[in-house]
N, C-alpha and C positions, 0 to 999 in steps of 0.2 A: 456553694454547697446546696444540694437539693435535700431539703428536710424530709420529703416523702421517702427518698431512697435511704436516708439514715434511719428513719423509723422502721422501714421494712427490713433493712439489714439487721437492725437490733433485734427484732422479733424472730427472724430466721435463725440467727446465731443463738439467741436465748432458748428457742425451742430445741435446737440441737443439743445444747449443753444440759438442759434439764432432762432431756430424754437419755443422754449419755450417762448422767448421774444416776438415773433410775436403773438403767440397763446393767451397769457394772455390778459385779458380785456373783455369788453362787446362783446358778440357774434355778434351783429348787428351794432355796432358803428365803422365806418371806421376811426374815428379820433384817436382811441387808437391802431390801427394796422398799423404800418409803412410799406409802400409798399417797401421801400429800404431794410428793414430787411427781408422781404419775398424774394426779389431778392438775397440777400446775402445768405439766407438759401438754396435757390436753387443751387447757385454756389458752396457752400461748400459741399452740399450733392453730387453733381456731381463729385467733386474732390474726395470725399470718395469712390464713386463707382469706379472711375478710379484707385485709389490706391489698390483696392482689386482684380483687374484683374490679373490673373496669379497665384494666390494662389491656390494650388491644394489640400488643406486639406478640411475636412468636415466642420470645423468651419469657414474656409475661404469662403466656398460656402454659409453658413448661413449669414456671414457678407455681402457678395455681395448681397444676396437676400434682406436683410433688407435695405441696402443702396439703392437698386433699387426701392423698394416699397416707401421709403421716397422721393426719387427724383421724381418719377412719380407722386406721390400725390401733391408734391409742385409745379411741373410744371403744373399740372391740376389746382391747386389753382391760379397760376399766369395767366393761360389762361382765367379762369373765371373772374378774376379781370379786365384784359385787355378788354375782350369781353364786360363786363358790362360798363366799362368806355367809350368805343367807341360806344356802342349801344345808341339807342335813349332815353332809360329810365334812363341812368346813373347808378351809383352804388347805388343800393337800399339795405335796410337792409336784404332782402332775398338773394341777391347776396353775401353780406358780410358774412352772416351766412354760406353759401356754401364754401366760401374761407377759413374761420376759421375752419370749420369742416374738410375740406381736410387737412389743416395744422395740425389739431389734430390727424388725422390718421398717418400722417408723423411723428409726435412727438412720437406716440406709437411705430412706427418702429425704430425710433432713440433710444428710451429707451431700446427696445429689443437688439439693437446693442451694447449699452453700457453694458447691462447685459452679453452679450456674451463676450465682451472684458474683463470684470472683471472676469468672470468664466475662461476664457482662461489664464489670468494672474495668477489667484490663483492656477490653476492646473499646471502651468509651473514649471518644476523642473530643476535645474541647472545640466548640464552634465559635 
């Protein structure tokens, strides 16, 4: 068993599940979207990005790309949330829908990353 692949797979799946947990719920209702779950999703996605640096394969480049997309969108969602909270209007349903929509884009990138991981694992042949 390759420990590096296990750790990377763990973080890819954890990133997707945290993101999915945050994404679920009414698009405009901030009460059903936990800000700490969003922060955890950002951190885990950044860890997944770091774990893919140095992989020189084509599938490794795709993993890195999907992880970067997810991390950037989640960071953008976090910035929108913080900006809205600190702004004079507070967190409005419009702001929340932007945060959740950005999280949805990141979720799609996480799903693509999981599909790549499953494809890579299925194509792996023992030597």
